[in-house]
NUBA-440010 format. One record per residue: residue number from 0; chain; x, y, z of N, C-alpha, C in turn. Coordinates in nm, 3 decimals. Example, Ala and Ser with C-alpha at 12.3 -4.5 7.8 and 13.67 -1.06 7.14 Angstrom:
2
{nuba 0,A,{1.319,-0.569,0.780},{1.230,-0.450,0.780},{1.320,-0.330,0.780}}
{nuba 1,A,{1.285,-0.225,0.708},{1.367,-0.106,0.714},{1.290,0.003,0.787}}
***
This chain:
104
{nuba 0,A,{0.130,-0.147,-0.002},{-0.001,0.012,0.000},{0.070,0.143,0.004}}
{nuba 1,A,{0.041,0.221,-0.058},{0.110,0.359,-0.080},{0.073,0.467,0.044}}
{nuba 2,A,{0.104,0.550,0.085},{0.083,0.675,0.158},{0.041,0.739,0.077}}
{nuba 3,A,{-0.066,0.853,0.092},{-0.081,0.986,0.064},{-0.105,1.094,0.170}}
{nuba 4,A,{-0.051,1.213,0.145},{-0.063,1.316,0.207},{-0.185,1.391,0.163}}
{nuba 5,A,{-0.261,1.430,0.258},{-0.385,1.471,0.238},{-0.350,1.601,0.270}}
{nuba 6,A,{-0.379,1.713,0.201},{-0.294,1.889,0.259},{-0.470,1.916,0.212}}
{nuba 7,A,{-0.508,1.998,0.354},{-0.634,2.033,0.368},{-0.657,2.202,0.301}}
{nuba 8,A,{-0.706,2.251,0.217},{-0.731,2.420,0.233},{-0.835,2.461,0.262}}
{nuba 9,A,{-0.866,2.580,0.326},{-0.963,2.627,0.341},{-1.059,2.585,0.480}}
{nuba 10,A,{-1.205,2.564,0.378},{-1.245,2.560,0.554},{-1.282,2.594,0.637}}
{nuba 11,A,{-1.278,2.650,0.774},{-1.310,2.703,0.842},{-1.300,2.731,0.965}}
{nuba 12,A,{-1.315,2.794,1.103},{-1.307,2.734,1.232},{-1.452,2.760,1.306}}
{nuba 13,A,{-1.491,2.683,1.350},{-1.626,2.705,1.443},{-1.596,2.814,1.509}}
{nuba 14,A,{-1.782,2.844,1.541},{-1.798,2.962,1.570},{-1.865,2.932,1.701}}
{nuba 15,A,{-1.906,2.824,1.774},{-1.957,2.794,1.913},{-1.896,2.645,1.890}}
{nuba 16,A,{-1.910,2.667,2.081},{-1.840,2.517,2.124},{-1.914,2.438,2.096}}
{nuba 17,A,{-2.066,2.461,1.995},{-2.136,2.336,1.990},{-2.119,2.262,1.807}}
{nuba 18,A,{-2.061,2.400,1.758},{-2.051,2.351,1.612},{-1.921,2.298,1.623}}
{nuba 19,A,{-1.827,2.341,1.724},{-1.700,2.271,1.720},{-1.722,2.126,1.740}}
{nuba 20,A,{-1.814,2.082,1.853},{-1.816,1.942,1.879},{-1.882,1.865,1.744}}
{nuba 21,A,{-1.959,1.955,1.693},{-2.036,1.877,1.589},{-1.934,1.832,1.435}}
{nuba 22,A,{-1.832,1.934,1.454},{-1.746,1.945,1.334},{-1.659,1.824,1.364}}
{nuba 23,A,{-1.622,1.806,1.511},{-1.515,1.747,1.541},{-1.517,1.537,1.512}}
{nuba 24,A,{-1.678,1.580,1.574},{-1.784,1.434,1.557},{-1.743,1.383,1.424}}
{nuba 25,A,{-1.784,1.494,1.312},{-1.777,1.435,1.198},{-1.643,1.413,1.146}}
{nuba 26,A,{-1.531,1.471,1.193},{-1.385,1.392,1.166},{-1.343,1.279,1.221}}
{nuba 27,A,{-1.395,1.257,1.331},{-1.347,1.147,1.401},{-1.487,1.031,1.323}}
{nuba 28,A,{-1.587,1.061,1.293},{-1.641,0.943,1.205},{-1.578,0.905,1.047}}
{nuba 29,A,{-1.521,1.010,1.020},{-1.484,0.999,0.867},{-1.326,0.903,0.913}}
{nuba 30,A,{-1.229,0.978,0.984},{-1.144,0.884,1.013},{-1.156,0.751,1.064}}
{nuba 31,A,{-1.238,0.732,1.140},{-1.271,0.577,1.176},{-1.343,0.505,1.061}}
{nuba 32,A,{-1.390,0.539,0.959},{-1.489,0.480,0.809},{-1.345,0.452,0.747}}
{nuba 33,A,{-1.232,0.505,0.783},{-1.087,0.450,0.707},{-1.025,0.355,0.817}}
{nuba 34,A,{-1.047,0.327,0.916},{-0.967,0.242,1.021},{-0.840,0.243,1.006}}
{nuba 35,A,{-0.754,0.139,0.978},{-0.619,0.143,0.971},{-0.550,0.214,0.884}}
{nuba 36,A,{-0.636,0.240,0.777},{-0.545,0.348,0.650},{-0.545,0.477,0.695}}
{nuba 37,A,{-0.565,0.519,0.850},{-0.518,0.633,0.857},{-0.383,0.600,0.936}}
{nuba 38,A,{-0.284,0.668,0.890},{-0.194,0.651,0.918},{-0.119,0.763,1.045}}
{nuba 39,A,{-0.164,0.858,1.007},{-0.130,1.019,1.097},{-0.287,1.096,1.093}}
{nuba 40,A,{-0.385,1.089,1.194},{-0.492,1.205,1.099},{-0.405,1.311,1.125}}
{nuba 41,A,{-0.276,1.372,1.156},{-0.268,1.504,1.147},{-0.328,1.602,1.233}}
{nuba 42,A,{-0.319,1.747,1.188},{-0.357,1.855,1.280},{-0.418,1.963,1.185}}
{nuba 43,A,{-0.494,2.022,1.236},{-0.478,2.167,1.186},{-0.391,2.227,1.168}}
{nuba 44,A,{-0.366,2.354,1.060},{-0.223,2.468,1.118},{-0.287,2.565,1.120}}
{nuba 45,A,{-0.156,2.636,1.177},{-0.211,2.794,1.171},{-0.128,2.868,1.040}}
{nuba 46,A,{-0.108,3.029,1.076},{-0.079,3.066,0.973},{-0.001,3.024,0.898}}
{nuba 47,A,{0.020,3.038,0.766},{0.164,2.919,0.655},{0.255,3.080,0.619}}
{nuba 48,A,{0.360,3.008,0.561},{0.461,3.092,0.536},{0.553,3.042,0.432}}
{nuba 49,A,{0.628,3.100,0.293},{0.661,3.034,0.211},{0.829,3.113,0.233}}
{nuba 50,A,{0.887,2.986,0.199},{1.059,2.990,0.180},{1.034,2.982,0.035}}
{nuba 51,A,{1.115,3.146,0.009},{1.137,3.114,-0.165},{1.265,3.066,-0.207}}
{nuba 52,A,{1.329,3.095,-0.314},{1.398,3.039,-0.371},{1.530,3.138,-0.304}}
{nuba 53,A,{1.513,3.232,-0.300},{1.615,3.330,-0.296},{1.670,3.300,-0.109}}
{nuba 54,A,{1.583,3.220,-0.040},{1.576,3.224,0.102},{1.497,3.313,0.212}}
{nuba 55,A,{1.407,3.415,0.143},{1.372,3.520,0.199},{1.255,3.448,0.246}}
{nuba 56,A,{1.191,3.510,0.365},{1.052,3.453,0.418},{0.963,3.546,0.392}}
{nuba 57,A,{0.784,3.530,0.296},{0.691,3.547,0.284},{0.556,3.509,0.379}}
{nuba 58,A,{0.524,3.585,0.418},{0.408,3.534,0.537},{0.287,3.518,0.412}}
{nuba 59,A,{0.188,3.445,0.507},{0.048,3.401,0.388},{0.058,3.290,0.327}}
{nuba 60,A,{0.154,3.218,0.302},{0.139,3.083,0.252},{0.095,3.077,0.089}}
{nuba 61,A,{0.086,3.162,0.036},{0.049,3.163,-0.120},{-0.114,3.204,-0.115}}
{nuba 62,A,{-0.143,3.149,-0.230},{-0.279,3.172,-0.314},{-0.370,3.097,-0.247}}
{nuba 63,A,{-0.323,2.995,-0.205},{-0.430,2.867,-0.149},{-0.359,2.799,-0.026}}
{nuba 64,A,{-0.322,2.868,0.102},{-0.223,2.826,0.198},{-0.296,2.684,0.276}}
{nuba 65,A,{-0.227,2.590,0.317},{-0.279,2.462,0.398},{-0.325,2.540,0.523}}
{nuba 66,A,{-0.444,2.461,0.561},{-0.500,2.446,0.661},{-0.492,2.363,0.769}}
{nuba 67,A,{-0.442,2.194,0.712},{-0.417,2.105,0.761},{-0.369,1.964,0.691}}
{nuba 68,A,{-0.348,1.901,0.777},{-0.297,1.781,0.657},{-0.338,1.643,0.747}}
{nuba 69,A,{-0.294,1.537,0.675},{-0.356,1.367,0.705},{-0.255,1.274,0.659}}
{nuba 70,A,{-0.218,1.175,0.692},{-0.149,1.064,0.642},{-0.166,0.958,0.634}}
{nuba 71,A,{-0.255,0.910,0.456},{-0.329,0.808,0.450},{-0.289,0.660,0.376}}
{nuba 72,A,{-0.324,0.566,0.416},{-0.291,0.460,0.328},{-0.385,0.438,0.236}}
{nuba 73,A,{-0.365,0.402,0.112},{-0.414,0.373,0.026},{-0.388,0.291,-0.123}}
{nuba 74,A,{-0.428,0.207,-0.186},{-0.388,0.130,-0.301},{-0.356,0.184,-0.409}}
{nuba 75,A,{-0.403,0.349,-0.412},{-0.363,0.378,-0.589},{-0.416,0.566,-0.542}}
{nuba 76,A,{-0.384,0.601,-0.583},{-0.435,0.746,-0.592},{-0.580,0.753,-0.627}}
{nuba 77,A,{-0.649,0.681,-0.721},{-0.803,0.630,-0.690},{-0.870,0.643,-0.594}}
{nuba 78,A,{-0.818,0.526,-0.549},{-0.857,0.511,-0.363},{-0.867,0.636,-0.291}}
{nuba 79,A,{-0.748,0.664,-0.271},{-0.700,0.772,-0.216},{-0.824,0.899,-0.220}}
{nuba 80,A,{-0.824,0.875,-0.392},{-0.938,1.005,-0.364},{-1.086,0.944,-0.314}}
{nuba 81,A,{-1.124,0.784,-0.353},{-1.252,0.777,-0.280},{-1.236,0.799,-0.135}}
{nuba 82,A,{-1.117,0.765,-0.059},{-1.115,0.806,0.080},{-1.161,0.947,0.122}}
{nuba 83,A,{-1.084,1.005,0.063},{-1.121,1.206,0.011},{-1.245,1.233,0.018}}
{nuba 84,A,{-1.296,1.168,-0.032},{-1.460,1.252,-0.101},{-1.545,1.232,0.055}}
{nuba 85,A,{-1.508,1.183,0.166},{-1.629,1.163,0.281},{-1.498,1.265,0.357}}
{nuba 86,A,{-1.470,1.364,0.328},{-1.412,1.408,0.385},{-1.472,1.553,0.482}}
{nuba 87,A,{-1.520,1.604,0.594},{-1.579,1.706,0.621},{-1.543,1.826,0.569}}
{nuba 88,A,{-1.424,1.853,0.560},{-1.360,2.002,0.496},{-1.451,2.054,0.362}}
{nuba 89,A,{-1.456,1.936,0.307},{-1.533,1.973,0.157},{-1.676,1.981,0.203}}
{nuba 90,A,{-1.766,1.927,0.262},{-1.865,2.035,0.320},{-1.876,2.156,0.399}}
{nuba 91,A,{-1.727,2.205,0.413},{-1.735,2.371,0.470},{-1.643,2.410,0.355}}
{nuba 92,A,{-1.662,2.376,0.213},{-1.619,2.461,0.191},{-1.474,2.445,0.133}}
{nuba 93,A,{-1.409,2.371,0.157},{-1.223,2.384,0.145},{-1.231,2.274,0.031}}
{nuba 94,A,{-1.100,2.242,0.048},{-1.026,2.123,-0.068},{-0.939,2.059,-0.037}}
{nuba 95,A,{-0.903,1.950,-0.097},{-0.823,1.839,-0.015},{-0.694,1.829,-0.170}}
{nuba 96,A,{-0.548,1.847,-0.130},{-0.464,1.818,-0.218},{-0.429,1.703,-0.192}}
{nuba 97,A,{-0.388,1.617,-0.292},{-0.333,1.473,-0.275},{-0.249,1.472,-0.322}}
{nuba 98,A,{-0.146,1.390,-0.252},{0.007,1.373,-0.322},{0.081,1.243,-0.236}}
{nuba 99,A,{0.096,1.185,-0.359},{0.160,1.011,-0.293},{0.274,1.097,-0.238}}
{nuba 100,A,{0.296,1.025,-0.108},{0.432,1.011,0.013},{0.532,0.891,-0.066}}
{nuba 101,A,{0.644,0.968,-0.130},{0.727,0.858,-0.198},{0.874,0.785,-0.072}}
{nuba 102,A,{0.854,0.678,-0.095},{0.935,0.623,0.040},{1.089,0.638,-0.046}}
{nuba 103,A,{1.173,0.693,0.074},{1.292,0.693,0.034},{1.410,0.637,0.088}}
***
């Protein structure tokens, strides 16, 4: 099985504790549905920055900054895509970037 990084973009933060619980329950249910395929559920991330080729640091993370990540095991990109379709961030208007993690 290959490993795939799911890089989350967008979404949003819950505005109330009740909404936060609902969102976290949805994420737990999604991760639970994938079972052992979840290698690392990851975390949300704070504001990102970009290190440019000249070594300078630019705030903001670019046009579509990352908002979180997970590491998932899947048989193929198609399988990873199938797993990603159930992610709660999609219902919140976010997107998921999928990339195979290459073993070195």
